[in-house]
N, C-alpha and C positions, 0 to 999 in steps of 0.2 A: 717537227713542228706539230704542236697540239692544235689542230684546226678548230676543234670545238671550243676550246678555251679562248683562242683568239677571236673567233666569231662572236662569242658571248661578250667579250670585252669591247669589240667594235660596236656591237648592238648598244651597249651602255653609252659609248661615245656618241653614237648617232642620235640617241634620244636626248642627250644633253645639248647637242647642237640644235636639235629640233625645238627645244625650249627657247633657245636664243631666237630662232626664226619666228616662232609664234608670239614671243614677247614683242619683237620689232614690228610684227604685223599690226599690232594694236595702234601704233602711232606713225605708221609708215607714210612718208610724204612722196607722192609721185614726182615731184619736182627734182628729186635726186636721181632719177632714173637716167641711165646712159643708153645710147644705141650703138652697139659694137659694129653692126652693119644693118642692112635693111631688115626690120622686124626682129632683130636679135638684141633683146633687152637685157640689161644687167644693172645691179645696184650694189651699194655697200653691203647689203645683207648677203647677197651671193658670195661676194669676195671674202667677207669676214667669216662666214660659215665655212668656206673652203679652207681658209687658213687654220681654223680650229680643227677641222678634220685632218688636215695634213699633219699638224702638230701631234694630234693624238695617235694617228696611224704610224707615225715614225717611231713611236715608243713600242709598238707591237712588232714591227719588222724593220729594224734600223737600216738594213741594207736594201730595202725595196725601193723601186722607183715609182713615179707617179704619172698618170695621164689625167689631167684635170680640165674642166671646162673653162674656168676663168684664168688659167695659166698663172696662178699666184706662185707657182714653183716650176722650175725648168723640168722638162721631160727628158729623162736619161734612161735608156733602155737597160733593164736589169732582168735577172731571172724571175723575180716577183715584181709585179706592177699593180699598184692600186689604181683603180679607175673610178673617178669621183665626179658626180654631179651634185653640188652642194644644195641646189634648189631647182629640182626638175619641175617645171611649171611656173617659171618666173612671171610670165604674162598673167597667169591666174593670180599669183601673189600680188602683183602690182594693182590689179583690178579688184582685189578683195574677193576673188572666187576661191572658196576653200578646198581646192584640190591641187596640192603640190606636195612634193616629197623630197627626201634625200636618198640618193642611190650610191652605193659603194659596191664595187666588184673587185675581185682579186684574180689576177692572171699569174699562172706559173708557166713560163716558157710559152706564152701566148694562148694558154688553155685556161678557161675559167675554172676556178677551184673554190670560190666563195662568192656569195651575193647577199646583200642586205638592202632592203627598201623600207623606208619609214614614211608612211602616210601620216603627216603631222597632225592634221585636224581631227582625224578619227582615232589617233593614237594607236595605229595598227603597224606592227613591226613584222615584216616578212623576212625570212632569212634561211640560209642553207649553207653547208660547207661540204667539202669533198667527201663523197661516200655516205652522206647523211640523207635523211628525208628532208622535206621542206616544211617550214613551220610559220604559223601566224600567232603571235603572242603566246608561244609555248605549245600550241596545239598543231598536230600534224595536218597538213593540207594536201590535196591532190587535184589534178585537173578534172574537169567534167568529162564524162564518158559518152556524151552524145556524138553520134556519127552522122547526123543529118543536118545539112545546111539549113533546111527549111525550119528546123526547130532550134536554131542557134541565135544567140545574141553576140554580135561582134563589136570590136573596138577598132578604131583607126585614128590617124592624125591627119588633119587637113594640111596641105602645103601652105606655108606662110612666108617662105623666102625663095624656095627652089621651084619654079613653075615650068621647067623645061618639058616635063612629061605630064602636064596638067590634064591633057585629053585622055591619056591612058588611065589616069586616076579617076576621072569622071566616068569613063566607061566601066571601070571596075565597080564603082559605087552603084551605077545603074543596075548591074546584074545582082549585086549583093543586097541592095535595098529591096528589090523585088523578091529575092529568093531566100530571105532570112526573116527572123522575127524582129530585127531592128539593128541599127548601127548607132554607136556612141562615140563621141569625140570628147575625151576627158581633159586633154591638155597637158598630160604628163605620161610619157611613154612608160616610165618606170611603174606608175600606178596601173596602167593598162596591163602590163606584163604580170604584175603581182595579182591582179584580179583574174587573169587567165590561170595562174598557178593555183588559186583557191577555188576555181570553178564558177566565179561570178560571170565572167565572159567565157564563151566557148573558143574564141580565137581573136587574134589581133594581127594587123599588118600595117606597115607604114614605110615610106621611103624618105630619104633626106635626113636620116638620123646619124648621130655620132656615137662613138664607143661609150661615152659616159651616159648617154641616154638609156642604153640597153644592157650594159654588162651585168649589173646587179640583178635586174629582173629576169633576164634570159636564163641565168644559172638557176634561179629559183624555179622557173617553169620546168627546166630539165629535171631537177631533183623532185619535182612534184609529179613526174611521169609524163610531161609534155614533150612535144617535138618542136624544134626550132630550125629554121633555114633562112637563106636569102631567097629572092624571088626566082632564082634559077634552080633551087633545090640543093644548093651547096652550103658549106659551113661558114661562108664569109659574112656572117651577120653582125659581128662585132665592129669590124672596120669597113664593111662593104656598103653601109648607109641604107640598107633595106632589110626588113625582117618579116617573117611569118612565124607566128607562135600559136599552137593549139594542142589539143590532145592528139595522140597518134591516130585515133579513130576519125577525127574530123580533118586531119591535116591534108589528106589527098584531095578531097573535094574543094577545100579552100585554096590549096596550092594551085589546082587546075585553073580556077578562075583568075587568080592574081597573075600567075605565070602567063596565061594566054593574053591578058590585056596589057601587061607591062613589057613582055618580051616579044610581042608580035612584030 
């Protein structure tokens, strides 16, 4: 498999789907929004974008399976699995807040081997493939090399449907709000991870996530020299619904805070 060639072609596909999303955003009507479950919103834009991605990705790897947010195609486990979020930041999109993205990851035997995140409104394409560097619009990127929480800018995601460990989250925020240069909540985990990869954020953590939220961005962070884990320090960040991402230098102090507050 020519990973670089496939990644470049998937990047072209993702940008074309991004044009569809940005075109629809100009005339989007909130009345067509559906609620899959509490605060889990979806529209025809998400579904159509996913269908376009699936159609294009099938041409790249005809035998690959799919894990998709909107379930427009059945998930059947294969050696290669595309993991797709056609519109990460749907709530932002619906409310005309211009921070949303397309995220595509590729698993081989459940190991990440490719990641693409396209931040549509800034026309920023982040990508990496197995054994490559990480790139933003053709230029190599790397994580920030800051080792001090007190000098860091962090990103997170506020709980919006899973409130079982809300108190743990608030305690984590209390420590990090006092001990860093600030916290940001962008509304797209894929964008948060891409921004860690290029050094805009020093670190990111969130719980209640799904594989399609993190697969593309997590791989890009890794290829940009970053470190990823779940809140226990293990590798179950794709399907484990929790993630910490940062440079290897900042990882331990950030992990210590999150692990203490969430695992106590």
